[in-house]
N, C-alpha and C positions, 0 to 999 in steps of 0.2 A: 813501926809502921812498915807495911809491905811495900817494897819498891816494884812498881809496874814497869815492864819493858816498854820502851817508847818505839820499838821497831814494829812495823806492820807484820801481820801474819805472813808466813812464807808464801810467795807467789802473788801477794797483794802489794800495793804501793801507794804512797801519797804522791799526788801530782801537783807540783807547784808551778807558779808562773816562771818563765813565759810558756812552758809546755802546756799548762792548763788552758791558757788563752788560745794556743794553737789547736788543741783538741776541740774547744768550743767553736772556733772559727770553721774547722772542717765540718762539724756537725751542722752548723747553721747554713753553710753553703750547700751541703747535701740536701737539707730540707727544702731550701729554696729551689734547687734544681728539680727535685722530685715533684714538688707542687706544680712547677711549670710544665711538667709532663702529664699532669692530670691525676697524680697519686694523692690519696688522702691518708692522714696519719691514723695509726692504730697504736694504742698503748695496752700492753698485756701484762699480767702479773709476773713479778720476778720469781715467785714460787709457784710451781705446778705439781700436779700429781706425777709421781715417777713413771707410772705406766704410760703416760702420754708420750714419753721418749722411748720407752722400752718396747712398745708395741711393734714398731718398725725396726728399731736398731738392735733389739735383743737384750737379754739380761746382762750381757757382758759390758754394756755401755755404763753400767753402774760404776765400774772401776775408774772411769774418767769423769765422774760427776760428783757433785756435793749432794748426797742423798741422806735423809734423816726422817725420823718419825716425829711428827708434831705432837702437841699436847692432846690433840683429839684422836691420836692413834693412827693417823693417816701417814702413809709413806709418801713423802714429797721430796722435791729436788729444786735446787737453784737452776734456773733454765740455762742450758748449754748453748742454745740457739733460739731463734724466734719462729722458724717456719711451723713446727708442730703447734705452737700456741696460736699462730695466726689461723691455721686450718681449724683448730678447735673453735675459735671465736667466730669464724665464718659459718661453721655448721650450726652454731647456736643462734647467731643473730642475723646473718646476711644471706642465707640461702635463697630468699625470695627476691633479692636485689637483682636488677638487670645486669647482665654480664657483657663485657669483661669488668671485673672489679679490680681496681688498682689501689693497693695499699702500701704505705711505707712506715718504717719504724726507726727509732734510735734509742739505744739503751744498753745497759750492762748485761753481760752474760758471764757464766762461770764454768770453768773446766779444770778438773784436777789433773793437769798435765805437768810435766817437769818444766819448771821455769827456765827460760833462756832469753836471749836477745830477741825482742819482738814477740815473745810469748809470755803472757801473764795468766794467772788463774782467775783474775777478774779483768775483763777488758770490754771495750765498747764496740758494738756492731751497729751499723746503719745499713738498711737494706730495703728492698721492695719485693712484693709478691703480686703476681697477676693471676687471678682466678677466672677461668673461662678464656684461657689464652690458646685458642684453636688456630694455629698457624705459626710458621717459623718467623714471620715478621715480628712477633712478640719477642722472640729470642734476640733478634737483631736490634729491636728497640732498647733492650736492656744494655747492650754494648754501646749503643749511641748515647744513652743516658749517662753511663759511666764515663764515656769519653768526654762528654760535655762537663761532667762534674770534675774530672781530674784536670781539665783545662782551666776551669774556673778557680780551683784552689791553687793553681800555679805549678803543678807537677810537670816536669819537663821530660822525664825519661821513664816511660812505662810501655808495656806491650800486653796485648791480649793473646793468651794461649787457648786454642780452641780444639775441641774434639766432639765426637758423638759417642756417649757411653753405651748406646744401644748396640754398637758393634760388639763390645765385650759381652754384653748380656746375651746377644744371639749366639755367640760362640759358647757361652756357658750352657745354654740350652742344648746345643748340639752335643756337648760333652756329657750331658746328663747330670749336671751338678744340681744338688738341692739348693734351697734358698740360702742356707747357712754357708755352704761351700761357695756359692756365687759371691756372697758378701766378703768371704775370706779372699777370694780371687781379686776382687776390686780393691780390698785393703792392701794386698801384696803389691799390686800394680801401682797404687797410690804412693806407696812407700819406696817405689823403685826396685822392688825385689822381684825382678822379671824371671830369673831362673827358678825361684821357688814357685812362682805363678805357673810356669811351664810344667814344673814337676807335678803340681796339683792336678792339672788337666791331662797331662801326658799319659797317666795310667789309665785314663778313661778313653781318650781319643787323641791319637798322635797327630792327626791332621789339625786339630785345634791348637795343639802345642806349637806346630809349625806356623800356624796363622799368627799366633802371638809374637813369634820371632819376626815374621814379615812386618807386622805393625810396628814393632819396636825399633826397626831399622830406620823409621821415618819420624824422628823426634822433633825435627824442626823443618817444616816445609813452608817456604815463602809463597805468597799468592802467585807470583809470576811463574812458578813451576808446579803449582798445585794440580792443575788439570792433567799434566803429563804423569805426575807421580801417582795420582789416584787411578788413572787408567792402568798403570803398571800393577798397582796393588789389586785392583779388581781382577786383572788377569790371573795373578797368583792365587787369589782366593778361589776363583772359579776352577783353576787347575786342581785345587785341594778339595773340590766338591762342596764348597761353602757358599753356594749361590745365594742363600737366604740372607747372607750378611752384606752382600754387595750394595743393596739398595740403601742401606744406612749410610754409606759413604756419600751417596748423592745429596743427603741432607747437609753434610759438612760443606760440600761444594756450593750448594745453593745459598747457605748462610754467608759464606765468604764472598760470593758474587755480589750479594746485596750490600755487604759492608763496603766492598770496593766501590760500588756504584754511589754510595753516600760519601765517598772521599776518605774513609777510614783506611789508613795505610799501616798502622803499627800493630799488625796481628800476624800470627803464624799458626799453622796446624801442627799438632803433636799427636800422631796416631797411636802412640803408646801411653797417652795421658789418661788417667782415671782419677776421679775424686772419691775419697773414702766414705763420704756420707751415704747411707744405705738407700735413700729414696730416689736418687737420680735415675731417670729413664731415657733421656735423650741428649740433646745438646748440652755440653758443659763447657765452662771457660774459667780462666783465672786471669787476673791482672797481675803481672809480674814486674817487680822493680829490679832490673838487671844490676844496678849498683849495690843493692842490699842482698841480692840473691834470695829474695823472699817473695811469696805471693802476698799481695796486699788486699785482694778482693777475689771473690769467686762466686759462681752460681751455675744455674742451668735449669733444665726442664725436669719436672717430677710429676708427670701426669698420674692422675688417679690416687694420689696420696690421701684424698678425702675418703676413699673406700676403706683404708686402714682403720678409720675412726667411725665407720658405720654410715658414711654418707654415700651419695651417688657419685659416679665417675665424673671428674672434672679435669680439663686440661689446665696445667699450671706451670708457671715458670717464675724464676726470681733470682736474686743475688744478695749477698751481704758484703760490705766492706769492713775491713779491720781499721777502725779509726786510729788506734795507736800505731799500727804498722804504716798507715798512710802518713802519719805525723813523722815517723822515723825517716821515710823516704823524702819528705819535704825538708827535714832538718839536715839530711845527708847532702842536699844540694844547696844548703845555706839559706833556706827560705825563712823569712820572718813575717809574722802576721802584720798586715797593713795597720799602721799606727794612727790613732786619733790624736789630735792636739790635746795636750794635758796642761791644765792650769792649776797652780796652787794659789788659792785666794786667801789672803791673810787679813783678818780684822784685828786692829791693834787696840786693845785695852777697853773696848766698850761694846755693850750688847747692841747698841744702835748700829754701829759699824758692821757687826756680825749679821744683823738683820738685813742691812742694805746689800751686803755681799751675797747673801743667799738669794735675794731677788735677782741680782745680776747673774748669779750662777745658774739659776733656773732657766733664764733666757738663753744662756750659752749652751746648757745641756740639751735644750730642745732643738738646738742647731747643730748637734753632733759633737760638741766638745766634751772632754772629761774635765770636771771641775771638782776639786777637793777644797773644802772651806775649813779653816782653822782659826780659832780665837787665841791670840797670844799677847804677851807683854812686849813692849818695845825693846826691852833689853835682850829678848830672845830672837830678835829679827834676823841677826846674822846667822844664828844656828838654823833658822827655818830656811834661809837661802841655801845653806849647805845641804840641808835635807832635800830641798827641791832638786838640786843638781844631782845628788846621788840617786834619787828616785826617778830620774829621767823626765822631769817636768819641762815643758817648753817655755812656759811663762810663769812669773809670779805677779799676782795682782794684789795691791795693798790699799786698804782704806783705814786711815787713822782719824784722830780728832780733826786735824787740819783739813784733810780731804773730805770728811763728812760735812764740815762747815762750808766748803767751797762747792760741794756737789761734784767732786772730781774723783779719779782713781789713778793710782800710779801702776804702770804696767812695765815689767822688766822682762826683756827677751834674753833668756839664758844662753842661747846659742851665740848671739851677737854681743852679749853683755852690754846692751844699751837699754835705756829706759825712757819713758815718756809719761807725762801727766796729762790726762785728757778729761773732758766732761764724761760723767758716767753714761750719758746717752750714746757716746761713741765707743764704748767698751767692746761691743761685739764686732764693730767694723774694724777696729785696730787689731784685735787678735785674729781676725779672719785674713787680713792682708799682711800682717807682720808689723812690728814696731818701727822698723827702719824703712818700710815701703812708703811710697807717696802716691 
C-alpha cells in the first residue's frame, strides 16, 4: 500500500485552533466594519483566465502565479489578488449601477512566492474597492475604515505609511521610460533597490535620477514637519526643472491634512515609497506593524484600470489586508480571541436525558453559549470531567436518571470547582451569572 505524505504542499499549511479561530474572528470583524461603511459583499471565482492578470502586469507575472491549462484547453490561474476579478465583474454586471459603488471581499489568494514568516503561497485577503471614487476623500475614507477595523480587532501598534505614486510616474514620463521600464522602476523602488532605480533612469535623464535621490532622503516624515519638508522638496524639484511633478506632492499634503483633522495620528509620509503592483496611479499606503517589521495591509488609487479590460474610464481606489499577517501582529502582542462560555453537557445512560439536555443546550446556544452534548455511561463520568478541564470548558452540566426524575440539572463550575443542583428552568440563569454567584 502506497504511503501518502501527510505534509501539506510546500507553501501551504493546515491552520488549527486557536489560530483558525483568530483568522475567523479577524474576517468577521472586517466584514462587520465594511458593511457599516456601506460596502456590499462580492464573491468572485478562485480560478480566472490568466490573461485577466497578464493584461496589466505583463507575461512575467506568470512566474509568481499558479497557472495551468484546464480540461477545456483554457489557460487559467488561481487568483493572486482580487482587484482584476472585481473590475471584470463590475464591467459585466454593474456598469449601469449608480456610483460610487462600494464592494468588499474576503477569500483565499495564491502566489508562487518563496515561503517565509508571514508569507504563504495560499493566504487570505480581505479588502474593499470603490468604483466611481472621484476625489481624495475616498482615499481618506479607506484609511479611516482601516483604522476603525484595526481598533476593533484590538491591534495596538500599527502605522500608516503614505505616498503618491504619481510622483514616480511623472518622473518616469520625463525620463522617457516605456511602460515596461516604468514598471521595472516601480518594482526596484518597491524592493528598496534605489541605486538600481537611479541607474535605470540616469542614462536617460540625470535630473530625474537626482530627483529620486531627493525623494529617497525623506523616508519618514511626521505630520508636524510635513509642510516644511514638502516645501523644501518642491524647491529642489523646481530647481531640477521638474515642475510638473510638484503638484502631485500637494495631493499627499491634502490627504494628510484630512487625516489629521479626523484625529488620525499614527501615520507618516515616505517619499521614497512605491508599491510594486502595476496598476497604481495615485495615492498609495501600507499599514505597517513595527514589531513584526512587516506590512499587514496596503492599497491605493488605480484610476482607469477599467480601460485595460475594454471599459470606459473610472476613478477607483481600494485596499487589501493580509489576514494571516494581521493575525501574526495580534499574536505578537499576546492577543486572544474573546472567548464565549463553553459548557460540556453530559447525559448519563439514557436517551431521555440526552433529549432533555439537547433542549436546554438549544436554549443556551441561542443566548451565545457554546454547548457540546455527550451521551456517556456513569462509569466514564470522571474521564469526561478530565476531558472538560483539558479542553477548556467553563462548566459541566449533568442530567442522569435521578435528575431526570426530579426535573433538575447538576452544574459544575470548573474554575471554582464548585457545583450546584438546580431546576432545569434555572439552567440558563445559573450559567449566565456563575455557580457561586448570588
